[in-house]
N, C-alpha and C positions, 0 to 999 in steps of 0.2 A: 754343389756339395751342401749337405744338410747337417747342421750341428745338432746333435741329440743332447737333450738335457739329462743330467745325472743328479741324483739326490744323495744326501748324506745318510746312507743306510747300508748295512752289510748285505742285504738281500732284498731285491725289489723287482717288480714287473713294470715295464714301460710299454705303452701302446704307441706304435709308430707306423705311419704310412710310408712304405718304401716301394718306389716304382708303382704307385697306384694300388698297392695291395696292403691291407692292414695286417700287421704282425704284432706279436707280443714278445718283447725282448726281456729275458730273465737274466739279470745281473746278480752275481754272487761273489762276495769276498771270502776267500779261504784264508783264515788267519794262520792256520798251520803251515800252509805252503807260501803264504805271503803274496797271493796273486788274485787278480780278478778273473772271473770266467763269465761268458755270456752264452745263453741258449736262445734259440729261436722257436717260437710257437706260432701256429696259425691263429686267426681271429677267435676260434673256438677254444683255444688253449691246448691243442694237440701238439706234441713235440715234433719239430722238424729236425733240429740239430740240438744236441745237449753239450753243455760245458766245454766250450771252446776257450782255451787259455788266451787271455788278451795280452798280446805282445806289442810293444811300441812300434809304430810305423809299419805294421805288417798287415796285409790284406787277409782278414779273418775268414772270409767266405771262399777264398781261392780254391781250397781243396774240396769244397762241397758243391760247386756249381753243377756237377753232373747229377746230383740228387734232385728228386722232385720237390717242388714248392720252395726251394731256397731262393731268397731275394737275388735278383739278377745283377745288382750292383755290388759294391764292396763296403764293408764295415771296417773302420780303422780307428785305433787310438793314436792320435797325432800329437807329437811333441809340440807344445806351444812355445816354449823358450829353449831353443837349442843351445844357448850359451850356458845353461846351468849344468852342473856336474850330474852324473848318474842318470842319463836319459834312457838307459837300457832296462830299467825296472819301473813299474808303476806301483806306487804305494797306495794304501787304503784311502787317503784323503786327496790324492793327486788330481782327480777330476774336479773336486770341489775347490781346491786351492788354485786351480788354473795351470798347473804344470802340464797337464794333458787334456785333450779334448776328444770326445767320441764323435766321429763323423761318419756319414753314409754318403758314398759317391754313387749317384744313380747310374743305371746302365747306359743311358744316352751320353753322359759325361765320360764314362769309361771308354765307350766306343770312339768318342771324339779324340781322347788321349791316345788310344791305340792307332788311330788313323794318322795323327800328327807324327807319331814315332816310327812310322813305316818308311 
């Protein structure tokens, strides 16, 4: 599992190598909706997926794996402290204050988990 760094900004690009491929992740805070979204671009900046709503503990790429060039692993916003109230919503500062962590689970780790659960 790879923990991805987040910055204190409403809109930013992060370059990340996921399963040996370079991608640009576009994070955006929508103050009207009160939620984060993420988009995936290739290394040249071409859109692959746009504006996936980030939900806690949910595999964000799950519905997109049939599409070309989508990272083969899973991107998730993981609850860091499950004992705190309201772990069903992610606030503007929750990646910075440590309530949530953005992680990528590489394809090889996902396959190992699937094999264990069969």
